[in-house]
C-alpha positions in Angstrom: -37.4 -70.9 87.5 -40.2 -71.1 89.6 -41.3 -74.6 91.3 -44.7 -76.1 91.6 -44.9 -78.9 94.1 -47.4 -81.5 93.3 -48.6 -84.0 95.1 -50.2 -87.3 93.1 -51.9 -89.4 95.8 -54.3 -91.6 96.1 -55.3 -92.0 92.2 -58.2 -94.5 91.4 -57.7 -96.9 88.7 -60.8 -98.5 87.9 -60.1 -101.6 85.3 -62.6 -103.4 83.5 -64.2 -105.2 86.5 -61.7 -105.1 88.9 -63.0 -103.4 92.2 -61.4 -100.3 92.6 -57.5 -100.3 94.0 -56.1 -96.7 95.8 -52.4 -96.1 94.7 -50.2 -93.6 96.4 -47.5 -92.4 94.5 -44.4 -90.4 95.3 -44.5 -86.9 95.9 -42.8 -85.3 92.9 -40.9 -81.8 92.3 -42.5 -81.0 88.6 -40.2 -77.6 87.3 -42.0 -75.2 85.1 -40.4 -72.3 83.9 -41.9 -68.6 84.7 -45.4 -70.1 85.6 -46.6 -66.5 85.9 -45.0 -65.3 82.9 -46.6 -62.3 81.4 -44.4 -61.9 78.2 -45.2 -63.6 75.1 -42.1 -65.7 73.8 -39.9 -64.7 70.9 -41.4 -65.6 67.9 -39.7 -64.7 64.2 -42.5 -65.4 61.5 -41.9 -64.9 58.4 -42.3 -61.4 56.9 -46.0 -60.6 56.1 -46.6 -59.8 52.8 -47.6 -56.5 52.2 -46.8 -56.4 48.7 -45.9 -58.2 46.0 -42.3 -57.7 43.6 -43.2 -58.3 40.7 -39.9 -57.0 38.7 -36.9 -55.2 39.6 -35.0 -52.5 37.2 -32.4 -51.2 37.7 -29.5 -48.8 36.1 -25.9 -48.5 38.3 -22.7 -46.6 37.8 -19.6 -46.1 40.4 -18.0 -43.7 41.8 -14.8 -45.6 42.7 -13.1 -43.2 44.6 -15.8 -42.4 47.2 -17.1 -46.2 47.1 -20.2 -44.6 45.4 -23.2 -46.6 43.5 -25.4 -44.1 41.6 -28.5 -45.9 41.1 -31.8 -45.4 39.4 -34.5 -48.5 40.3 -37.9 -49.4 38.8 -39.9 -51.7 40.9 -42.6 -53.4 40.2 -45.5 -54.7 42.3 -48.8 -55.0 43.5 -50.9 -55.5 47.1 -50.5 -58.9 48.4 -54.2 -59.1 49.6 -55.4 -55.9 51.2 -55.9 -52.4 49.4 -53.4 -49.8 50.8 -51.9 -46.3 50.2 -48.8 -46.6 52.0 -45.4 -48.8 50.6 -42.4 -49.3 52.8 -39.2 -50.9 51.1 -36.0 -51.0 52.4 -32.9 -48.9 51.9 -30.4 -49.1 53.8 -27.8 -45.7 54.4 -28.9 -44.1 51.1 -29.0 -40.7 49.6 -32.7 -40.6 48.2 -33.1 -37.9 45.7 -36.4 -38.7 44.0 -39.4 -41.3 44.5 -41.9 -41.1 41.5 -44.5 -43.4 40.1 -44.4 -44.4 36.6 -47.3 -43.6 34.6 -47.9 -44.0 30.7 -44.1 -43.3 30.7 -44.1 -40.3 32.4 -42.7 -40.0 36.4 -45.2 -38.7 38.9 -43.2 -37.3 42.3 -44.6 -39.2 45.6 -44.1 -37.9 48.7 -42.2 -39.7 51.1 -39.7 -40.4 54.8 -37.0 -42.1 54.9 -35.1 -42.7 58.2 -32.0 -44.5 56.7 -33.7 -48.0 56.8 -37.0 -47.8 55.2 -38.4 -45.4 52.6 -42.5 -45.2 53.8 -43.9 -43.9 50.8 -47.4 -42.2 50.3 -48.9 -43.5 47.3 -51.1 -41.2 45.0 -54.4 -43.5 45.6 -55.7 -46.5 47.4 -54.4 -49.4 45.4 -55.9 -53.4 45.5 -54.7 -56.8 44.7 -55.8 -56.4 41.2 -53.9 -53.4 40.3 -50.2 -53.0 39.4 -47.9 -50.5 39.9 -44.2 -49.0 39.6 -42.5 -47.2 41.5 -38.9 -45.3 40.4 -36.6 -43.9 42.8 -33.2 -42.0 42.0 -30.7 -43.0 45.0 -26.8 -43.1 45.8 -25.7 -46.4 48.0 -22.9 -45.3 50.1 -21.6 -49.4 51.8 -18.5 -47.7 53.2 -20.6 -45.4 55.5 -22.3 -47.9 56.8 -21.7 -49.5 60.3 -20.8 -53.0 60.3 -22.8 -56.1 61.5 -22.7 -59.8 60.0 -21.8 -63.1 62.0 -19.3 -65.8 61.9 -20.7 -67.4 58.2 -21.6 -64.3 56.9 -18.7 -61.2 58.2 -20.3 -58.2 57.2 -23.4 -57.1 55.9 -22.7 -53.8 53.6 -24.3 -55.4 50.6 -21.8 -53.7 48.2 -18.1 -53.8 48.2 -15.3 -51.7 46.4 -11.7 -54.1 46.7 -9.0 -51.9 46.4 -11.1 -49.0 44.8 -7.9 -46.6 44.1 -4.9 -49.6 42.9 -3.4 -49.2 46.1 -2.8 -52.7 46.8 0.0 -53.8 44.1 -1.0 -57.8 44.4 -4.9 -57.0 44.5 -7.1 -56.8 41.3 -9.5 -53.4 42.0 -12.8 -55.0 41.9 -16.3 -54.4 42.7 -18.9 -57.3 44.0 -22.2 -57.8 46.2 -23.0 -60.4 49.1 -26.7 -59.9 49.4 -27.7 -62.8 52.3 -29.4 -62.4 54.4 -30.8 -58.8 54.0 -28.2 -56.4 53.1 -29.0 -56.3 48.8 -30.8 -53.4 50.0 -27.6 -51.6 50.8 -27.7 -50.9 47.0 -31.3 -51.2 45.3 -34.5 -50.4 47.3 -36.2 -53.6 47.3 -38.5 -55.4 49.5 -35.8 -57.6 51.4 -37.1 -60.7 52.5 -36.7 -64.4 51.6 -40.4 -64.5 50.6 -40.4 -62.3 47.6 -39.5 -63.2 44.3 -39.1 -60.9 41.3 -37.8 -60.9 38.1 -34.3 -58.5 37.5 -33.5 -56.1 34.6 -29.7 -54.2 35.6 -27.8 -52.4 33.2 -24.1 -51.8 34.8 -22.4 -49.0 33.5 -18.6 -49.1 33.8 -14.9 -48.2 32.2 -14.5 -50.3 29.2 -11.8 -52.7 30.6 -13.6 -54.0 33.0 -15.9 -57.7 32.5 -19.3 -57.2 34.8 -21.2 -60.3 35.9 -24.7 -61.0 37.1 -27.8 -63.3 37.3 -30.0 -64.2 34.1 -28.5 -63.2 30.6 -26.4 -60.5 29.1 -28.6 -59.4 26.8 -26.6 -56.9 24.7 -24.1 -54.4 25.3 -23.9 -50.8 24.4 -20.2 -48.3 24.0 -21.0 -44.8 25.5 -18.2 -43.1 23.6 -16.6 -41.9 26.8 -14.6 -45.2 27.5 -17.3 -46.5 29.7 -19.8 -49.5 28.3 -23.0 -50.8 29.7 -24.0 -54.4 30.3 -27.5 -55.5 30.0 -28.3 -58.2 32.3 -31.4 -59.4 32.3 -33.2 -62.6 34.5 -36.9 -63.9 33.4 -37.4 -66.2 36.0 -38.5 -65.1 39.6 -36.2 -65.6 42.8 -35.3 -63.6 46.4 -34.1 -60.8 46.4 -31.2 -61.6 48.3 -30.1 -63.3 45.7 -29.4 -60.4 43.3 -25.7 -59.9 42.5 -23.0 -58.3 40.7 -19.5 -58.5 39.8 -16.6 -56.5 38.2 -13.3 -56.9 37.5 -10.7 -57.3 35.0 -11.6 -60.8 34.6 -10.8 -63.5 32.4 -13.7 -64.9 31.2 -13.2 -69.2 30.4 -16.1 -70.6 28.4 -17.7 -73.8 29.3 -21.1 -75.7 28.4 -23.9 -77.6 29.3 -26.1 -79.3 27.1 -27.2 -76.2 25.5 -26.9 -73.3 28.3 -23.2 -71.5 28.7 -21.0 -72.2 31.8 -18.6 -69.6 32.4 -15.8 -69.8 34.9 -14.4 -65.9 35.8 -10.7 -65.5 37.3 -8.0 -63.6 37.3 -5.8 -63.5 34.4 -2.6 -65.8 36.7 -5.8 -68.3 36.9 -7.2 -68.4 33.8 -4.7 -71.1 32.7 -6.6 -73.5 35.7 -9.9 -71.9 35.8 -11.3 -75.6 34.2 -8.8 -77.5 36.2 -10.7 -75.6 39.6 -14.4 -75.4 38.1 -13.9 -78.1 35.6 -16.7 -80.6 36.7 -19.5 -78.4 36.8 -21.7 -79.8 33.9 -20.6 -83.0 34.8 -22.6 -81.5 38.7 -25.6 -80.0 36.6 -25.9 -83.1 34.3 -25.6 -85.5 37.3 -27.8 -83.3 39.7 -30.1 -82.9 36.9 -30.6 -86.6 36.9 -31.2 -87.8 40.3 -33.5 -85.1 41.1 -35.5 -86.0 37.9 -35.6 -81.6 37.2 -33.3 -80.3 34.8 -31.0 -77.4 36.2 -33.9 -74.6 35.5 -32.4 -71.2 34.9 -30.5 -69.8 31.8 -27.0 -70.3 32.6 -24.1 -70.9 35.4 -21.6 -69.1 35.3 -19.0 -69.0 38.9 -17.0 -66.2 39.6 -13.5 -65.5 42.5 -13.5 -62.8 44.1 -10.9 -61.0 47.1 -11.9 -60.4 50.5 -15.3 -61.8 50.4 -17.1 -62.0 53.5 -17.8 -65.7 53.0 -17.1 -68.9 51.6 -19.4 -68.6 48.3 -22.6 -67.5 47.9 -25.4 -69.4 45.7 -26.9 -66.4 43.6 -28.7 -67.7 40.9 -26.8 -68.1 38.0 -24.3 -66.2 39.2 -22.4 -68.1 42.1 -19.5 -66.0 44.1 -16.1 -68.2 45.7 -13.9 -66.6 48.1 -10.0 -66.8 47.1 -9.9 -70.0 48.6 -10.8 -71.5 45.2 -7.8 -70.0 43.5 -5.4 -72.9 43.1 -3.1 -73.9 40.0 -2.8 -77.1 38.5 -0.2 -78.6 40.6 -1.6 -77.6 43.8 -4.9 -79.3 42.9 -2.4 -82.6 43.1 -3.1 -82.4 46.8 -6.8 -81.8 46.8 -9.7 -79.3 45.4 -10.6 -76.7 48.1 -13.1 -75.8 46.1 -15.0 -79.0 45.1 -17.2 -79.3 47.9 -18.2 -75.7 48.0 -18.5 -75.8 44.1 -21.2 -78.8 44.3 -23.3 -77.3 47.5 -23.5 -73.5 45.6 -25.1 -75.5 42.7 -27.4 -77.7 44.9 -29.2 -74.5 46.1 -30.3 -73.9 42.9 -32.6 -76.2 43.5 -32.6 -75.9 47.2 -32.7 -72.2 48.1 -32.5 -70.4 44.6 -35.8 -72.5 43.0 -37.8 -73.2 46.1 -37.0 -70.7 48.6 -37.4 -70.7 52.2 -40.0 -68.4 53.4 -38.4 -67.4 56.6 -34.8 -67.4 57.8 -36.6 -69.5 60.6 -36.7 -72.4 57.4 -33.3 -72.1 56.7 -32.9 -75.6 56.9 -34.6 -76.1 53.7 -31.9 -74.3 52.1 -28.8 -75.0 53.6 -29.3 -78.6 54.9 -29.9 -79.2 51.5 -26.7 -77.5 49.9 -24.8 -79.2 52.5 -26.5 -82.9 51.6 -26.0 -82.0 48.1 -22.2 -82.5 48.7 -22.8 -86.3 49.8 -24.8 -86.8 46.8 -22.3 -85.8 44.6 -19.4 -87.6 47.0 -21.2 -90.2 46.6 -22.0 -90.3 43.3 -18.2 -89.6 41.7 -15.9 -90.7 44.8 -17.9 -93.9 46.3 -19.5 -94.6 49.7 -16.0 -93.7 51.6 -15.6 -90.6 50.4 -19.3 -89.3 50.9 -19.3 -90.8 54.7 -16.2 -88.9 55.5 -18.6 -86.1 55.0 -21.1 -87.3 57.1 -18.4 -87.8 59.6 -17.0 -85.0 59.9 -20.4 -83.0 59.6 -21.2 -84.8 62.8 -17.8 -83.7 64.2 -18.5 -80.1 63.2 -21.9 -80.5 64.8 -21.3 -81.7 67.7 -18.4 -79.0 68.1 -21.0 -76.2 67.6 -23.3 -77.7 69.6 -20.7 -77.9 72.8 -20.2 -73.6 72.0 -23.9 -72.5 71.8 -26.2 -75.9 73.1 -29.0 -77.3 71.4 -31.4 -75.1 69.4 -34.1 -76.3 67.3 -34.0 -76.9 63.9 -37.0 -74.6 62.7 -36.2 -72.3 64.9 -39.0 -69.3 65.1 -37.0 -68.0 68.6 -33.3 -67.0 67.1 -32.0 -63.3 68.2 -30.9 -62.7 65.5 -31.3 -64.2 61.8 -27.9 -64.7 61.1 -27.5 -67.3 63.9 -29.1 -69.3 61.7 -26.0 -70.2 59.7 -24.7 -73.0 62.1 -23.7 -76.1 62.3 -27.8 -77.6 62.9 -28.9 -75.6 59.2 -25.9 -77.0 57.7 -24.5 -80.2 59.2 -26.7 -81.7 61.4 -29.7 -81.2 58.6 -27.9 -82.8 56.3 -27.2 -85.8 58.7 -31.3 -85.7 59.3 -32.0 -86.0 55.4 -29.2 -88.6 55.3 -31.3 -90.5 57.3 -34.8 -89.5 56.0 -33.3 -91.3 52.6 -32.1 -94.2 54.3 -35.3 -94.7 56.6 -37.8 -94.2 53.1 -35.7 -95.8 50.3 -33.6 -94.1 47.3 -36.6 -94.2 45.4 -39.2 -93.0 47.4 -36.7 -90.2 48.7 -35.9 -88.4 45.6 -39.2 -89.1 43.5 -40.5 -87.1 46.9 -37.9 -84.3 46.4 -39.3 -84.0 42.4 -42.8 -84.0 44.0 -41.2 -81.1 46.3 -39.1 -79.2 43.8 -42.2 -79.5 41.1 -45.2 -78.4 42.8 -43.4 -75.4 44.4 -41.1 -74.2 42.1 -40.6 -70.1 42.4 -42.4 -69.7 45.6 -41.5 -69.8 49.3 -42.1 -72.7 51.7 -41.6 -74.0 54.9 -40.6 -77.5 56.1 -44.2 -78.7 55.9 -44.4 -78.9 52.7 -41.0 -81.4 52.6 -42.7 -83.2 55.0 -46.4 -83.6 52.4 -44.1 -84.4 49.7 -42.6 -86.9 51.2 -46.0 -88.3 52.6 -47.9 -88.1 49.2 -45.1 -90.6 47.8 -45.3 -93.2 51.0 -48.2 -92.6 52.3 -47.4 -92.3 55.5 -47.9 -90.2 58.2 -43.9 -88.8 58.8 -44.7 -86.2 61.8 -43.0 -88.4 63.9 -39.5 -87.5 61.9 -40.3 -84.1 60.9 -41.1 -82.9 64.8 -38.3 -85.1 66.4 -35.7 -83.9 63.5 -36.3 -80.5 62.3 -38.8 -78.9 65.7 -37.3 -80.3 68.5 -33.6 -80.3 70.0 -31.1 -82.6 70.5 -30.3 -85.6 69.2 -29.6 -89.2 70.7 -27.1 -90.3 73.0 -27.1 -93.9 72.9 -25.5 -96.3 75.6 -25.5 -100.3 73.9 -24.5 -103.0 75.6 -24.4 -106.5 75.1 -25.0 -109.8 76.4 -25.1 -113.4 75.1 -27.7 -116.5 76.6 -25.6 -119.6 75.9 -27.9 -121.7 77.1 -30.9 -120.3 75.3 -29.2 -119.4 72.3 -30.2 -115.4 72.3 -28.3 -112.8 71.8 -29.5 -109.4 73.7 -28.8 -106.2 72.6 -29.8 -103.4 75.2 -30.0 -99.7 74.1 -30.4 -97.0 76.3 -31.2 -93.3 74.8 -29.5 -91.2 77.7 -29.7 -87.6 76.5 -31.1 -85.4 78.4 -35.2 -85.5 78.1 -35.8 -81.9 79.6 -34.5 -80.5 76.2 -34.4 -83.4 73.9 -37.4 -86.0 72.6 -37.4 -90.0 73.5 -36.6 -91.1 69.7 -38.0 -93.1 67.1 -34.8 -94.3 65.0 -35.7 -97.5 62.9 -32.3 -99.3 62.5 -30.6 -102.0 61.2 -28.4 -104.6 63.9 -26.1 -107.4 61.8 -25.3 -110.3 64.1 -21.8 -111.9 62.8 -21.9 -116.1 63.3 -20.9 -118.4 61.4 -19.7 -116.7 58.8 -22.9 -115.1 58.2 -24.5 -111.6 58.6 -27.4 -112.2 59.6 -29.6 -107.9 59.3 -32.2 -107.2 61.1 -34.8 -103.9 61.6 -35.1 -102.9 64.6 -37.0 -99.6 66.5 -35.3 -97.9 69.1 -38.8 -96.2 70.9 -38.2 -96.4 74.2 -35.6 -95.0 76.9 -34.8 -99.0 77.1 -34.6 -100.8 74.6 -34.0 -104.5 74.5 -33.8 -106.3 71.4 -33.2 -110.7 71.3 -31.8 -112.6 68.5 -31.8 -116.2 68.1 -28.5 -117.2 67.2 -25.3 -119.4 67.5 -22.4 -117.4 69.9 -21.9 -114.4 67.7 -18.5 -113.2 66.3 -19.6 -110.0 66.5 -23.2 -107.6 66.6 -22.9 -104.3 64.6 -25.6 -101.7 65.6 -27.0 -99.5 63.2 -25.2 -101.5 60.7 -26.1 -98.9 57.7 -24.1 -96.1 59.8 -26.9 -93.4 59.3 -27.5 -92.5 63.0 -27.4 -88.8 63.9 -25.8 -89.8 67.9 -23.4 -89.8 70.6 -23.0 -93.4 71.6 -21.2 -95.5 74.0 -20.7 -99.2 72.0 -19.2 -101.0 74.8 -18.0 -103.9 73.1 -16.0 -105.8 75.7 -13.2 -107.0 73.8 -10.3 -105.8 71.7 -11.1 -109.0 69.3 -14.4 -107.3 68.5 -13.4 -103.9 67.9 -10.7 -105.6 65.5 -13.5 -107.3 64.0 -15.2 -104.1 63.5 -12.4 -103.0 60.9 -12.4 -106.5 59.3 -14.2 -109.6 59.5 -12.1 -112.4 59.6 -11.7 -115.1 57.0 -14.9 -117.0 57.3 -17.0 -114.2 56.5 -15.2 -113.9 52.9 -14.3 -110.6 51.1 -17.3 -108.4 53.5 -16.2 -105.1 53.8 -17.1 -103.0 56.7 -18.5 -99.3 55.8 -16.2 -96.4 56.6 -17.5 -95.2 59.8 -17.2 -98.8 61.3 -13.6 -98.6 59.6 -13.0 -94.6 61.6 -14.8 -96.4 64.5 -12.3 -99.4 64.7 -9.3 -97.3 64.1 -10.2 -94.6 67.0 -10.8 -97.2 69.7 -7.8 -99.8 68.5 -5.0 -97.1 68.5 -5.6 -96.9 72.2 -4.8 -100.2 72.8 -0.7 -101.9 74.0 -2.7 -105.1 73.0 -1.0 -107.1 70.6 -4.2 -107.8 67.8 -4.8 -103.7 68.3 -1.7 -102.9 66.7 -1.3 -105.6 63.6 -5.3 -104.2 62.7 -3.9 -100.4 63.1 -0.8 -101.9 60.7 -3.2 -103.5 58.7 -5.1 -100.5 58.2 -1.9 -98.4 56.7 -3.3 -100.7 53.5 -6.9 -99.4 53.8 -8.1 -98.9 50.3 -9.4 -95.3 51.2 -6.8 -93.0 51.2 -7.9 -90.9 54.4 -8.0 -94.2 56.6 -4.5 -94.7 55.8 -4.1 -91.5 57.3 -6.1 -92.0 59.9 -3.9 -95.4 60.7 -0.9 -93.2 60.5 -2.4 -91.2 62.6 -2.6 -94.0 65.4 0.8 -95.1 65.3 2.2 -94.5 68.8 1.6 -97.6 70.2 2.6 -100.1 67.2 5.9 -97.6 66.6 6.8 -99.1 69.8 5.8 -102.2 70.1 7.3 -102.8 66.4 9.3 -100.0 65.5 10.8 -102.1 62.6 7.2 -103.3 60.7 6.6 -99.4 61.4 9.3 -97.7 60.4 9.6 -100.4 56.7 5.9 -99.8 56.0 5.8 -95.5 56.6 9.2 -95.3 54.5 7.4 -97.4 51.9 4.3 -95.3 51.9 6.1 -92.3 52.2 7.8 -93.4 48.9 5.1 -95.4 46.9 1.4 -94.6 47.9 -0.8 -92.9 45.4 -2.2 -90.3 47.7 0.5 -87.1 48.2 -1.4 -86.1 51.6 -0.6 -89.7 52.4 3.2 -89.7 51.6 3.4 -86.5 53.5 1.9 -87.7 56.5 3.8 -91.2 56.2 7.1 -89.0 56.7 5.9 -86.7 59.4 5.2 -89.7 60.9 8.8 -91.0 60.8 9.8 -87.7 61.8 8.2 -88.4 65.4 8.8 -91.7 65.9 12.1 -92.2 64.2 14.4 -88.8 65.2 18.0 -88.7 64.3 17.6 -91.4 61.7 19.5 -91.2 58.7 16.5 -93.1 56.4 14.3 -90.7 57.9 16.4 -87.8 57.0 16.8 -89.3 53.7 13.3 -89.4 52.6 12.6 -86.1 53.5 15.3 -85.0 51.2 13.5 -87.0 48.5 10.2 -85.6 49.5 11.9 -82.0 48.3 11.7 -82.9 44.9 7.9 -84.2 44.7 5.6 -82.2 43.0 3.0 -82.1 45.4 3.4 -79.2 47.7 1.9 -81.2 50.5 4.7 -83.5 50.4 7.2 -80.6 50.5 5.7 -78.9 53.2 5.7 -82.0 55.6 9.5 -83.4 54.8 10.5 -79.4 55.5 8.8 -79.4 58.6 10.0 -83.4 59.1 13.3 -82.3 58.3 13.6 -79.3 60.9 12.8 -82.3 64.1 15.4 -83.5 62.6 18.2 -81.2 61.1 17.4 -77.6 61.5 20.5 -76.4 59.7 19.5 -78.7 56.5 16.0 -77.3 56.9 17.2 -73.9 56.8 19.0 -74.1 54.0 16.2 -76.0 51.9 13.3 -73.5 53.3 15.9 -70.9 52.2 15.3 -72.5 48.6 11.8 -72.3 48.7 11.3 -68.6 49.6 9.4 -67.4 46.0 7.0 -70.5 46.4 3.8 -68.7 47.0 1.7 -72.0 47.8 0.4 -71.6 51.7 1.3 -75.0 52.3 5.1 -74.1 51.9 4.5 -70.8 53.2 3.4 -72.4 56.3 6.0 -74.9 56.4 9.2 -72.5 55.8 7.7 -70.0 58.7 7.5 -72.8 60.9 10.9 -73.5 60.2 11.6 -70.1 60.5 10.0 -69.6 64.0 12.0 -72.6 65.5 15.2 -72.1 63.8 15.4 -68.5 62.4 17.1 -65.2 63.5 17.1 -61.8 62.4 18.1 -62.6 58.9 14.6 -64.3 58.2 12.3 -61.0 59.0 12.8 -59.9 55.5 10.6 -63.2 54.2 7.9 -62.2 56.6 7.9 -58.6 55.6 7.8 -60.3 51.8 5.2 -62.4 52.2 2.5 -60.2 53.6 2.9 -58.0 51.3 2.4 -61.2 48.8 -0.5 -62.8 50.5 -3.9 -62.1 50.9 -7.5 -63.8 52.1 -7.9 -66.4 54.2 -4.1 -67.6 54.6 -3.2 -63.9 56.1 -4.7 -65.4 59.5 -2.5 -68.1 59.9 0.5 -65.8 59.0 -0.3 -63.2 61.4 -0.1 -66.1 64.1 2.8 -67.6 62.4 4.7 -64.1 62.5 4.0 -63.1 65.8 5.1 -66.7 66.8 8.5 -66.0 65.3 9.1 -62.8 66.8 8.7 -64.3 70.3 11.9 -65.3 69.7 13.8 -62.6 68.3 15.8 -59.3 69.4 14.5 -56.1 70.3 15.0 -54.5 67.0 13.6 -57.4 65.3 10.5 -57.2 67.3 10.1 -54.0 67.3 10.7 -53.8 63.0 8.2 -57.1 62.3 6.1 -55.5 64.9 4.6 -53.6 61.6 3.3 -57.0 60.1 1.0 -57.4 62.5 -0.1 -53.2 62.7 -0.6 -53.5 59.1 -2.7 -56.6 59.5 -4.7 -55.3 62.4 -5.5 -51.5 60.6 -6.2 -52.4 57.0 -7.7 -56.4 56.7 -11.1 -55.8 55.7 -11.7 -59.3 57.3 -12.5 -59.0 61.0 -11.5 -62.3 62.5 -7.9 -61.8 60.4 -7.9 -58.6 61.9 -8.6 -60.3 64.9 -5.8 -62.9 64.9 -2.9 -59.9 64.3 -4.4 -58.0 67.1 -4.0 -60.9 69.4 -0.6 -61.1 68.1 0.8 -57.7 68.6 -1.4 -58.3 72.7 0.6 -61.2 73.1 4.1 -59.7 72.4 2.8 -57.2 74.5 2.1 -59.6 77.3 5.0 -61.3 77.2 7.4 -57.9 77.3 5.0 -57.0 80.6 5.9 -60.7 81.8 9.4 -60.0 81.2 9.7 -56.8 83.1 7.7 -57.7 86.0 10.2 -60.8 86.7 13.0 -59.0 86.1 12.3 -56.4 88.9 11.8 -59.5 91.2 15.1 -60.0 90.4 16.8 -56.7 90.8 15.2 -56.9 94.4 17.7 -59.9 95.0 20.8 -59.0 92.9 23.2 -57.6 95.0 23.3 -53.2 94.7 26.1 -51.9 91.9 26.6 -55.6 90.7 27.0 -56.5 86.9 24.2 -58.5 87.2 21.8 -55.7 88.4 23.1 -53.1 85.5 22.6 -55.8 83.4 18.8 -56.4 84.7 18.0 -52.9 84.1 19.6 -52.2 80.9 17.4 -55.5 79.8 14.7 -53.8 81.6 14.8 -50.2 79.8 14.9 -52.2 76.7 11.9 -54.4 77.1 9.6 -50.8 78.2 11.0 -49.7 74.9 9.8 -52.5 72.7 6.9 -52.7 75.6 5.3 -48.9 74.8 5.9 -49.6 70.8 3.5 -52.4 71.2 0.7 -50.2 73.6 1.0 -47.6 71.2 0.5 -49.9 68.3 -2.8 -51.1 70.2 -3.9 -47.5 70.5 -3.7 -46.6 67.4 -6.0 -50.1 66.8 -8.3 -49.0 69.3 -8.7 -45.6 67.9 -9.7 -47.4 64.7 -11.9 -50.2 65.4 -15.4 -50.3 64.5 -16.0 -54.2 64.8 -17.9 -55.1 68.1 -16.2 -58.6 69.0 -12.9 -56.7 68.4 -13.8 -53.7 70.6 -15.1 -55.6 73.3 -11.7 -57.8 73.0 -9.5 -54.2 73.1 -11.5 -53.5 76.3 -13.5 -50.8 74.5 -16.6 -49.7 76.0 -19.5 -49.3 74.1 
């Protein structure tokens, strides 16, 4: 950073007819980044359209043994504007056998070059934008031979995945599936792999007769081939982006559902067939809700959803064929504790308007896809469950955005300077963007907001857009220039950081509210923030519309002495704030206004903030308010109150204990019951009533309650916890497995190793991450032979698990164990120096060192084996492998 020092002296200001004054200003130092830079900054433009895709016709079959796809592609396209004799197609890591021009049913060979990424085709003549041509390509896709990339959001970019293709994993159904975002579908079919392309499609999928298939669009017909195989013909007659193409293949059960006149099917493994409608059954209601609120009916031919194993992301909005990871699998009993997938189901469905129907023209504009899908979750929860549930999502989104911000720093929402397109899949594009859309809705009003979305969707359907199209739609409805909103939120970095102070002037009868914007103005703008301030006085709450638009803002309200002033009463700002209410009385009021305000209910975020502040205080009013919050009508805030009982449990133990016992037995929400049991064990150890409620919890249907009861019992009565843990060993539920392993970590011996070995063979997917860490903690307390035998669990995961961050958990575990033994050896070697030569203590130390070195060497050998196989760049760096 070079510095240019500018002296601002003797500036002349001529004001009307006044005499000229000379004003001397202090010297200022202005920092200008690289003022003599000769390089252009990074700008990730949308892909230049040289050709327009029109139609893609594929015929594919598979070699499961080799993990190969054999494909034939007919790609119909036309030059976009300029005449050309060259065509470039994306095709990653394929064998290309033939490229030809299809004319009058004949294939005319074309010359081409191929560098494993791009097929450069020399056309037979110059084609203009008035010409349409169809290119034939015969090829083999070999995804397992590709060098794997990916990101934290989408962990692999191989495009095509063969899961357990040889049937060697007994608890995993062989299957094939695809994952195209961002530009990975060109690993299994040649295309122009860009989000600003749109094409219709046909896919003929040839598989063994036992397999079901799923792809985009409709299954028009199937043909038996007479050799034990069948070909399914899928057709998508509406254009969509190449990254949204999908296939999935396996021995799936198909559970039928319906919305209006379209099929809504759920593809699940046989074990989950009875629960498919429990998992996905709200989909028709979601389709109706979104179609109604947007004023644009669901535009596609069908809506099918499928669950796959070893998925590289959470879920993917492939047009009409959404893929979910196996986290979505739950039994009816597991769903007692809440759905793992409902928010994700809503998210991916909303994408079918925002992302699939109208697509971002470039990855820099990804918030047009992901911010809307995230806000789709809010809209569904608001409609189905009410404001509290929806606002909990807002709070969670803010928390996740700020967490990501702390890790990687502020970024523009519409980000043309990303280093890698995968970087766009972050807390900005998702959580921050959803919050921005909520502010836009709040500012515009519901009618204008949803009318604008309808116009945006209808005017841009089946096209690609940038953020300005959304702005123009909003301006078309409101008549207002909204550049100020879009510039500060979508085209700039950061967020407001507000310091809020209050002062009441009794003699003037004026309430002052001082709001300072304290964000770093080197990276963030001075925001224009239209908000509502509610002044509570004399039993009435009066709302005032104000605008924060300066660094320091002062607002004045004529009123008698207020009981409370609520800044951002709508609780819609995306910001950090220091709200300097001066008394516990005010924070208690924020949770629940006094009786003279009738039945005024504060918003979820008000109550959440009040609980967060009051739980820190030992003041009696704070404690009483926290206890009152145990009866909050919204279950998550009851759980927050349980988590804030530390001071209350000390000040009023009997009151708290009685309340928690009642909640543990009678609360309508299973997670509240489980949290109450956990709190009883935390605050009232060795209490018979607590032990009794834990034992009663074992009889619940809720797995969450059983798990919390086991953990609570482990604190109060280890032997009894071990007894109950062994009784639940056959349960597959993740909560139960996690609770049992935690009990065994604390109280287990070598006898429990068999449980860890058995469960390692049974569980898969996301659960393996926590299981690897739990196994490590268990082994740290075991003898040498148990560690050597048990390390095979971690080794298997580290070597064979497909998901890199699950392998990371196992590698970390092995490394931690090795470090533990290295430390033990070091300490023992120091103790030997001080031990009497030839003594029994010296001999004991040497024996222990030998045993420790034996196990350490065993662990080092495992790490070396992992180093020889591991290819993921992050894990290679973690293992100390230099590129």
